[in-house]
C-alpha positions in Angstrom: 137.8 99.2 75.4 138.5 101.7 78.2 135.0 103.1 77.8 133.5 99.7 78.2 135.3 99.3 81.6 134.1 102.7 82.6 130.5 101.8 81.7 130.8 98.5 83.5 132.1 100.4 86.6 129.2 102.8 86.5 126.7 99.9 86.1 128.1 98.1 89.1 128.0 101.2 91.3 124.5 102.1 90.2 123.3 98.5 90.8 124.8 97.6 94.1 125.1 101.1 95.7 121.6 101.8 94.3 120.1 98.7 95.9 121.6 99.5 99.3 120.5 103.1 99.0 116.9 102.0 98.3 117.0 99.7 101.4 118.2 102.7 103.5 115.3 104.8 102.2 112.8 102.0 102.9 114.1 101.9 106.4 113.6 105.7 106.7 110.0 105.4 105.5 109.4 102.4 107.8 110.4 104.5 110.7 108.3 107.5 109.5 105.3 105.2 109.0 105.9 103.4 112.3 105.6 100.0 110.7 105.5 96.8 112.8 109.1 95.9 113.5 108.2 92.3 114.4 107.7 91.8 110.7 110.6 89.5 109.6 111.1 91.6 106.4 111.5 94.8 108.5 114.0 93.1 110.8 116.0 92.0 107.8 116.1 95.5 106.4 117.1 96.9 109.8 119.9 94.3 110.1 121.3 95.0 106.6 121.2 98.8 107.1 122.4 99.0 110.7 126.2 99.1 110.2 126.4 102.6 108.8 123.3 103.9 110.7 124.0 102.8 114.2 127.1 105.0 114.7 125.2 108.0 113.2 122.4 107.6 115.7 124.9 108.6 118.4 125.3 112.0 116.7 122.0 112.6 115.0 118.7 112.6 116.9 115.3 111.3 115.9 112.9 114.3 116.0 109.1 113.8 115.8 109.5 110.4 114.0 112.0 111.7 111.5 115.2 109.7 111.7 117.9 112.2 110.7 120.7 109.5 111.1 119.2 107.4 108.4 118.6 110.4 106.2 122.3 111.5 106.6 123.5 108.0 105.7 121.3 108.0 102.6 122.7 111.4 101.7 126.3 110.2 102.1 125.6 107.1 100.0 124.0 109.1 97.3 126.7 111.8 97.2 129.5 109.1 97.2 127.8 107.3 94.4 127.5 110.5 92.3 131.1 111.5 93.0 132.4 108.0 92.0 130.3 107.9 88.8 131.3 111.4 87.8 135.0 110.6 88.4 134.8 107.5 86.3 133.2 109.5 83.5 136.1 112.0 83.7 134.4 114.8 85.5 135.1 116.5 88.8 135.4 114.1 91.8 133.3 116.7 93.7 131.3 119.7 92.8 128.8 121.7 95.0 126.1 120.8 92.5 126.4 117.2 93.6 124.9 118.1 96.9 121.7 119.4 95.2 121.7 116.3 92.9 121.9 114.0 96.0 119.1 115.8 97.9 116.8 115.6 94.8 117.8 111.9 94.4 116.6 111.2 97.9 113.3 112.9 97.3 112.8 111.2 94.0 113.6 107.8 95.6 111.0 108.4 98.3 108.4 109.1 95.6 109.5 106.0 93.6 109.3 103.7 96.7 105.8 104.9 97.4 104.8 104.6 93.7 106.0 101.0 93.4 104.6 100.1 96.9 101.2 101.3 95.7 101.4 99.2 92.5 102.3 96.1 94.6 99.3 96.9 96.9 96.9 97.2 94.0 98.1 94.0 92.3 98.0 92.1 95.6 94.4 93.3 96.3 93.4 91.6 93.0 95.5 88.4 93.4 95.6 87.8 97.1 93.2 90.2 98.9 93.4 88.5 102.3 97.1 87.6 102.3 99.1 88.2 105.5 102.4 87.9 103.8 105.1 90.0 105.6 106.0 91.9 102.3 102.3 92.8 101.8 101.9 93.9 105.4 105.0 96.1 105.1 103.7 97.6 101.8 100.3 98.3 103.4 101.8 99.9 106.5 104.2 102.0 104.4 101.5 103.4 102.1 98.9 104.0 104.8 100.1 107.5 105.8 99.5 108.6 102.1 96.3 106.6 101.5 94.5 107.6 104.8 94.2 111.4 103.9 93.2 110.5 100.3 90.5 108.2 101.7 89.0 111.1 103.5 88.7 113.0 100.2 87.5 110.0 98.3 85.9 107.4 100.5 85.5 103.7 99.3 82.5 103.3 97.0 80.8 99.9 96.6 83.8 98.2 98.3 86.3 99.7 95.9 89.0 102.1 97.1 89.6 104.8 94.5 91.6 106.9 96.8 94.8 105.2 95.6 94.2 106.8 92.2 94.4 110.2 93.9 97.8 109.3 95.5 99.1 108.0 92.1 98.1 111.3 90.4 99.7 113.3 93.2 103.0 111.4 93.0 103.1 111.6 89.2 102.4 115.3 89.3 105.1 116.0 91.9 107.6 113.7 90.1 107.1 114.5 86.5 105.7 118.0 86.3 105.9 120.1 89.4 109.1 119.3 91.4 111.5 116.5 90.6 111.9 116.6 86.8 111.9 120.4 86.5 114.5 120.8 89.2 116.6 117.9 87.7 116.5 119.8 84.4 117.4 123.1 86.1 120.3 121.5 88.0 121.6 119.8 84.8 121.5 116.2 86.3 122.8 113.8 83.6 120.0 111.4 82.6 120.5 108.0 84.1 123.0 109.2 86.8 120.5 108.8 89.7 117.9 106.1 90.1 114.5 107.4 89.1 115.9 110.5 87.3 
């Protein structure tokens, strides 16, 4: 029975803290991609994530489009989530390894956000190719920094943009084979502890 309560606690932390963490990471990528902040969806994300980020902006600068305040908040959320879950599971409340786990979790989440944004973009191009929905505008602007260099390598042919395939392949290689999963294995991250790992 106690184990059921512990599992329920872990589930709640992963669900609610995980959703908020993803919103913070989307905000970070929005700033890095310089998306249109007049988009109502962008304004909603900024409003939801502002409470912890605004105070950090007084301490941490934005350098060359990289918002370190948002990154720091994401790191703190990820580290707190890992510490809570590990405490519930009967492990140490804090261990230096958790810092590495948190950093890898941030990188993995960035790749996941891009991966799913690309999937949404591909599906939308079939279903509603000329839609100006705020969500599709956000997705397009988020993924453009990745797709533009790929388009130079593989230009559109016959009206079809195959460059997205290159981006999918690159993300999958980095995530599953070259960086994220090998480092997760090396650091001994328990499976299912962090979203995307």
